[in-house]
C-alpha positions in Angstrom: 132.7 106.2 114.8 135.2 109.0 114.3 134.9 112.2 115.1 137.4 113.9 113.6 137.3 118.2 112.3 138.9 119.3 109.4 141.4 121.2 111.1 143.1 118.4 113.1 144.0 116.6 110.1 142.4 116.6 106.0 144.3 113.2 105.3 141.8 111.6 108.5 139.4 113.5 107.5 139.0 112.3 104.0 139.6 108.7 104.9 136.9 108.6 107.4 134.2 109.8 105.1 135.6 107.2 102.2 135.2 104.8 105.0 131.4 105.4 106.3 130.5 105.6 102.8 132.1 102.6 102.3 129.9 101.2 105.6 127.0 102.4 104.1 127.2 101.4 100.8 127.5 98.1 102.0 124.6 98.0 104.0 122.8 99.1 100.8 123.9 96.1 98.6 123.0 94.5 101.3 119.9 95.3 101.9 118.5 95.7 98.2 121.2 93.8 95.7 121.9 89.8 97.7 118.7 89.3 99.0 116.6 89.8 95.6 119.8 89.6 92.9 118.7 92.7 91.9 121.8 95.3 90.8 121.6 97.2 92.8 119.5 100.9 90.7 116.7 98.2 90.6 116.8 96.6 93.5 116.3 100.2 95.2 113.9 101.2 93.2 112.1 97.7 93.8 112.3 98.7 97.3 111.1 102.9 96.7 108.4 101.8 94.4 106.7 99.3 97.7 107.3 102.5 100.5 105.6 104.8 98.0 102.6 101.5 97.9 102.5 101.2 101.0 102.7 105.3 101.8 99.7 106.1 99.5 97.7 103.2 100.6 98.6 104.4 104.3 97.2 107.1 103.1 94.4 106.0 101.4 93.2 103.9 104.7 93.6 107.6 106.6 91.7 109.7 104.1 88.4 107.2 104.1 88.3 106.7 108.2 89.4 110.3 109.0 85.7 110.8 106.4 84.1 108.5 108.2 84.4 109.6 111.7 84.2 113.4 110.4 80.4 111.7 108.9 80.0 109.7 112.7 80.4 112.7 114.8 78.1 115.0 112.6 75.5 112.2 112.7 76.1 112.3 116.5 76.1 115.8 116.0 72.3 116.1 115.1 70.9 112.9 117.3 72.0 115.0 120.3 70.0 118.4 118.3 67.4 116.1 118.3 67.0 115.0 121.3 67.7 118.3 123.1 65.2 119.8 121.7 63.3 116.6 122.1 63.0 117.2 125.8 63.7 120.5 125.2 59.8 120.0 123.4 58.4 117.9 126.6 59.0 120.3 129.5 
């Protein structure tokens, strides 16, 4: 990749930006369009929807696990307190 400052030559700078844009546009079209037969916007929206759904399911999973762990910790603390009290009463 070329690293050219704008002060050196504005024409080369603009051409480089256009080349980078074309390269990434090609990558996006290959990733979202040609494989699924979608137009670019529809393929992008479908991929974005899939990512959103996956992310929300992941967050829901984390929420459920965190509640389970939190409840488990509370139960373990109560059990520990009962054991300590029982041992304290026996002495």
